[in-house]
N, C-alpha and C positions, 0 to 999 in steps of 0.2 A: 695297359688299360687306358692310359691317357690318349694314346694315338688312336685306339679303337673308338673312344668317345668322340674324338674329332671327326673320324670317318663316319660314324653314325649320324652326327649332326649334318654332315654333307649329304649323306644318303637321304635324310629326312627332307632337306631343302630341295633336293632333286625329285622327291617323290619316288625314290627307288626302293620299294618294299622288299624285293628279293635280296638286295645288298644289305639293307638294314637287318633283315632276318638272319642272314649269314653272320653278321657281326654280333648279333645277340647270342647266337649259338657259340661262337668263339669266346665271347665274354663268359658265358656260363662254364664252359670247359676250363677256362683260366681260373675262375673263382673256385671251381671244384678241385682242380688238380694242382694249381700253383699256390693258391692262398688257403686251400682246405677249409672253406667257410660254408660248405654245403653239407648235405646229409642224405641218407638213403631215401627218406620220404620226399624230400625236396627234389632230389634227382629223379625220382619216379614221376613226380608231377611234371617236370620238364620233359622227360621222355614221352609221357603220355600226350603232352601237348604237341611235341614234334611229330608224333605218329598220327595225329588226328588230321583229317582232311581240312584243307584251308589254312593250315598253319605255315607261316613264312619264317618264323623264328620264335624262340622262347629262351628264357633265362631266369635264374633266381633274382630276387630284388630285395631291397632292405639291407639290414646289417649282416644277414647270413645266419646260419644255424637254426633258422625257423622254417616256416612252411609257406613262404610267399613267392610266387613266380608271376612273371608277366609274359604274355604271348602276343605276337603280331599276327592277326588273323584276317583273312579276306572277309569283309563285312557280310557278304551274302551267305557265308558258311558259319557264322557265329553261333547260331542256335545248335546246330549239329555238332560243332566243335565242343561247346560246353558240355553237352550230354556225353559225348565220347570221352572227354578228358576226365570228367567227374566219375564216370563209371569205371574207367581204367584205373584211376587213382584209388578209388575205394577198394577195388579188387586187390591191388598190390599192398595197400596200407592196412588191410584187415577191416575195412569199413570205417576208418577214421573220419573225422569231420572234414568236410571240404566245401568250399563255396566259390562262386565265380562272380565277378563284378565287371560286366562288359562296359566299355566306354569308347568314345570316339576321340580322335586326335583333336586338339584345340591349341590355340596360340599359348605360348608360355607366359610367364610372369612379365608384366609390363609396368612401367612407371607412368603415372599420370599426374599432371599438375592441376590441382584444384584451385579455382579462383575464389 
């Protein structure tokens, strides 16, 4: 996972969305299979995201065992992506609660010196 994180940072610096997306998928597979910190509903959410138009990659996020995933989606496809994923997830999860929080990339944490 450490090498994958470094590769993801490089992909972000180059603006290489397809590479970043592929790394996200590999990360989810590792977290699911090697670390066993995913679950059926979380895997269903990631699979629904990966099947939706515009998705470049998706993975679980957070500490695991819960129901939070992140997806890299083409901006122009975001609304359709959200509708598709939430519908697919609700069908698989028996109508369980689901929400989406779209956001745009932004610079990370910075240090500022205040005078």
